[in-house]
N, C-alpha and C positions, 0 to 999 in steps of 0.2 A: 511258184513255178512247179509244174508237175514233174515227178521223177519216174524212173522205171518201176519203182516199188508201187507207186500209185497206179500205173498202167497194169501191173501184175495183179493187184488187188481187184481192179475193176473187171479185168478179163478172166479172173479166176484161174490164173496160172502162176507158176513160180517166177521169181525175178530172173533166174537164169534163162528161162524160156523166152522172156521178153528180149534179153540180150541176144539170144540165138536168132530170133526173128529179125532184129536190127542188123546183125552182122552177116546173116546168111551162111554161117559156118557149119550149121547142122541142119539136117532135114527136119522140117516141121510140117505137121499135117495141115491140109488146106483149111479145115475148120478152126484149128487152133490159131493159125495165122490170121484168119478173118477176125476172130475175137480180139486178138491183140491189136490189129490195125484199127478196128473200130474203137477200141479203148483209147488208142493214141489220138485218133481224130476227135473223140469226145473231149479229151483232156487238153487238146492242142499241144501235144507232146512232139518235140522235134528230135527224131532219133539220130544219134551218132553223126552229127554234122562234122565233128572233129575227125572221126574215122574216115569219112569220105574225103576230107581235105588231106589226110595223111597219105591217101592213095596217090596223090599227085605231087606232093612236095614233102620235104623233110624239115623238121624244126631244129635239128641238131641238138636236141635236149633229151636226156634220159630222166624219167621221173623216179625218184627214190622215196618210197613210202615207208616211214618208220614211225608208227603211232606211239607217242610217248604217253602211254596210259598209266594207271596207278601202279607204283612199284617198279617202273621201268628203270633199267640201268643205263642212264643217259651217257655216262662216261664210258661204259663198255661198248657202246655202238660207235664211238668216235673212230677207232681204227677201221671199221667197215666204211664209214662215210669218207674218210681220207683216201682209202685205197680205191673205192669206187670212183671218186672224183678224179683221181690220178689216171685210172684206166680210161675214163671218159675223155679226158683232155688229150690223151694219146691218140684217140680216134676222132679228134676235133669235135667233141660234143661237150656240152655243159650239163650240170646236174641240177634238177629242180627238187629240193628237199621238201617233203610234205610230212608234217609231224602230227596233224590232227588225228585223233582217234575216232574216225567217223565210218569205219567199215566200208561196205560195198559202195555206198554213195560217193565216197571220196574217190574211189577208183573210176567210177562212171563219170564223175565230174571232170576229173583230170584228163581222161581220154576224150571226152566230148568237146573239150575246148581246143583240141588240136595243139596242145602245148608240148607233147612229147612224142618221140619216135618209138620209145619202148619204156617198159616199167620194170622196176625191181621192187619186190615186196619183202619186207623184213618183219620180224616179230610175229611170225606166222602162228596162228592158233592151230591146235590139232584139228578142230573143225572151224574153219575160218570163213566168215561170210563173204570175204572179198574174192575167194577163189573162183566160184561159179561165174561171177561177172567178169573177172579177169580172163578166164578161159574163153569167153565168147568175144573178146575184143579182137579187132582186126589190126593188132600190132603185137610184137613180141613181148612176153611177160616171163620173168624168171623169179623163182622163190628162193630166198635164203632161209632154209628150213624145210622140213619134210612133214607135211600134214598127213592126216589119215587118208585123205583122198586128194591127190594133187590135180585131178582132172586133166591129166596128160600134160600139165605144165612142167617144164624142167625145174629141178631142185638141186641146190648145192648147199652143203653144210658140213660141219665136223660130224664124224660118226659118234654121236653121243652114247649110243648103246655100247660101243667099244670103250669109250672114255669111262663109263661106269664100271665095266669089267676090269679095266686096267687098275683103277683105284682099289677095288676090292681084292683083286689078285695080289697086289702089293701088300696090303694090310694083312692078308692071310699069310703071306710069306714072312712077314715080320712076327708072326706068332700070335696075333690078336684073336681073341675068341668072342669078341663083341664089337660090332661096327655100328656107328650112328652116323647118319647123313644129316648134317646141320644145314638146312636150306632145302629147297628154294624158299624165298619169302612168300607169304600167303597170297599177295595179289597176283604173283606169277602162277602159283598153283591154281588159284580160282579162275584165272583167265585161260587156263589149260594151254599154255604156250607149248608148242610141239616138243621142244628139246627137254622140257621138264619131265614129260612122260617117258621119253626115249632114254634119258640118263637113268631114271629110276628103274626102268625095265632091265637095262643091262647090268646095273649094280645088283639088283635082287637076284637075277639069274646066276651071277657069279657067287653070291653069298650062299644060295641053295647048293651050288656045286661043291662048295667048301664045307657045307654043313655049319655055317656060322650065323647066329641071329643078326638080323639087319633091321634097324628101325630108323624112322625119319622123325626129326624134330623140325617144326615149321616156325621160323621167326615171324612175328606179325608184320615186320617191315625191316628195312636195312639199317635202322638206327642202332646206336650202341646199346641202348637200354633193351631193345628187343633181342638183339644178339646175346646180350648177357643173360637174359631170362631163358633163352633157348639153350645156352651152354649149361646153365644150372640144371635144366631138365635132363640134358644129355649125361651129365656127371652124377645124377641122383643116386644110382646104385652104389656109388662110392667104391668102384673098382677100376680106377683110372688105368692101372697097370695092364688090365685086359682090354682097354678101350682103344679102338682106332676110329678117328674122326675123318669124315669126308665132308669137305666144304665146296659144294658145287658152284657157288657164286663167288667169284674172286673178290668182289667188293666187301665181303664179310670177313675175309681172312685176317686182316689186321686186328679187328675187334675180337676174334676168337683167340688169336695168339696172346693178345693183351689180357684177356680174361683168364686164360690158363696161367700166365705169369703171376697175376694177382692172387691166384690160389696156391702159388708155390709149386706149380707143375711145369716141368721143362719138356717141351716137345723134343722128341728124339731120345729122351731118357725115360720119362714117366708115362708118356702118351704119344701116339703118332697122329700127325695131321697131314692130310693130302688135300690140296686145293685144286680146283679146276679153273685154270687161268692161263694167261699167256706166260711164256718163259720170262719176258721182260718184267712183268708184274711179280712173278715169283722171286726174282732176284732182289727186289726192293723191300721185301718184308723183313722183319726182325724177329727171329732169325729167318734166313732164306728158306722158303717153304718147298717141300717136295710137291711137285705138281704134275697133273696131266694137262698137256698143252691144249689151249684153244688156238686156232689158226685163223684169226679174222682176216688177215691180209691175203693169205692163200685162198680162203673161201671167196673173198671178194674178187680176186684176180680171176679165178675159174668162172665165177658167175658172169663177170663182164665179158670174158672171152666167149662164153656160150651166147651171151646176148648179142654181141656184134656178129657172130656167125649167123644167128637167126635174122638179123637185119639184112644181111647179104643174101640169105637164102632161107625162106621160111620153112622149107622142106628138110632142112638139116635134121638128122636124127638126134634126139635128146632123151634124157631120162633122169635118174637120180645119181648125182656125183658126190660121194662122201670122201672128205679129206680125213686121212687116218691120223689120230692123235698119238702122242708118245709120252711116256712117263720119264721124268728126271728126278732122281733121288738127290735131296739136299739135306738140310740139317733137322728136319722135323719128323723123321721116321726112325723107328728103332732099327738097329742092325738085324739082318737075317740071322736066326739061330743056326749054329753049326751042326 
């Protein structure tokens, strides 16, 4: 069965141009439209049957696209899924969860089958192939994440730039003169997930402001052996007393704390550790870790509120909505010098 990518290739245009021709949401030149329509006819491609159906009826379903690609933190997305489902039920909608990592084609297929009234896209890449297609659909779409170009789609997320700044500011206040970020894992870095870049940008800006060297160690994956190897690299200069560790993926925190204990290093006395995780997760580590909060439930609540406003009125103003993180000191950071 032909896809819009096949149509785009035959017509000599981008995939997003094909989507705009199908939806009619942007002005397309007569010549370009002719080439696209001829390619559709040649390939016997049926455009947006689902979008036409959605114009006259509702499915009472919200599509939630969470591609579980290599290195994905499946446990970390559960609070998002739970909160999104709860918000959907409150509006008498169900949630259709799509986990296949198929990019733009998955967006197109889901919308084309008239299965959903709206879409939520998670695990958004800094340059995500799904966005151009999603922006051309004739149904509301919201992003959990902030890509380089949202294509005017509404975005909701934690302010990861601010999270990076908070972590570094606290380690500077503790008197550390060397900061190492342990994580993100290599698959997330290579997929260029949007929040990886944003966190790093905020942390490095704060480190420059304080005049503190800031380096990043990238574990190959989230397994204990990979975290252990990354921790060994972070500690290699053998000056733990000067070292502040930032762990931006909460799932790595327990392995980092265990690795320090195995070396006879006590967080909060010999070294400082700050994790980027929910407050609930921070309370469960041994010892309880100082953290900059992630707010998956608040992010999800705001995203769904915006989504249902758009279902009621597609002309509602939208933009980028950033939830502000906060830092909570626990037992893994040195006291501030007097």
